[in-house]
C-alpha positions as CSV (number, residue, x, y, z in Angstrom):
1,M,0.0,0.0,0.0
2,S,2.8,2.4,0.8
3,E,4.3,1.8,-2.7
4,L,1.1,2.9,-4.3
5,I,1.1,6.1,-2.3
6,T,4.7,6.7,-3.0
7,F,4.2,6.1,-6.8
8,G,1.2,8.5,-6.7
9,V,3.2,11.2,-5.0
10,L,6.2,10.8,-7.3
11,S,4.0,11.0,-10.4
12,T,2.7,14.4,-9.4
13,V,6.1,16.0,-8.9
14,P,7.0,17.9,-12.2
15,A,10.8,17.6,-11.6
16,L,10.5,13.8,-11.7
17,D,8.8,13.5,-15.2
18,W,11.7,11.3,-16.3
19,L,10.6,8.7,-13.7
20,R,7.0,8.6,-14.8
21,P,7.3,5.8,-17.4
22,V,8.7,3.4,-14.8
23,L,6.0,4.0,-12.2
24,I,3.5,1.2,-11.9
25,T,0.5,3.6,-11.6
26,T,1.2,5.2,-15.0
27,D,-1.1,2.9,-17.1
28,W,-3.8,2.2,-14.5
29,S,-6.3,4.2,-16.4
30,A,-5.9,1.7,-19.3
31,V,-8.0,-0.8,-17.3
32,L,-11.1,1.1,-18.4
33,D,-10.4,0.1,-22.0
34,V,-12.0,-3.3,-21.2
35,L,-15.3,-1.5,-21.0
36,R,-15.0,0.1,-24.4
37,D,-16.5,-1.6,-27.5
38,P,-13.4,-2.1,-29.6
39,I,-11.0,-3.1,-26.8
40,S,-7.7,-1.3,-27.1
41,G,-5.0,-3.5,-25.6
42,N,-1.9,-1.3,-26.1
43,G,-2.2,0.5,-22.7
44,M,-3.3,-2.6,-20.9
45,L,-0.4,-4.7,-22.3
46,T,2.1,-2.0,-21.3
47,G,0.6,-1.7,-17.8
48,L,0.6,-5.5,-17.3
49,L,4.2,-5.7,-18.6
50,R,5.3,-3.0,-16.2
51,A,3.4,-4.6,-13.2
52,G,5.0,-8.0,-14.1
53,C,8.5,-6.5,-14.1
54,H,7.8,-4.9,-10.7
55,L,6.5,-8.3,-9.4
56,V,9.6,-10.2,-10.7
57,I,12.0,-7.7,-9.1
58,G,10.1,-7.8,-5.8
59,V,9.9,-11.6,-5.7
60,S,13.6,-12.0,-6.7
61,T,14.6,-9.5,-4.0
62,T,12.5,-11.4,-1.4
63,V,13.9,-14.8,-2.4
64,A,17.5,-13.5,-2.3
65,R,17.0,-12.1,1.2
66,V,15.4,-15.3,2.5
67,V,18.1,-17.5,1.0
68,T,21.0,-15.3,2.4
69,E,19.5,-15.2,5.9
70,D,19.3,-19.0,6.2
71,A,22.9,-19.5,5.1
């Protein structure tokens, strides 16, 4: 939950416009494309790919910490 708040705040700071494409909350409005008649999947695909990358990074960091703590 704190990540979502942090990403929301970072996306509103004009000096951090270069960081906006990496934030997971950038393509959340693309979910509404599911309700449109011709479904546009470009924004949804980009958002899912970005969320998947964040998930892989988070899981790999967690696994690395757990493995190194037990050794």
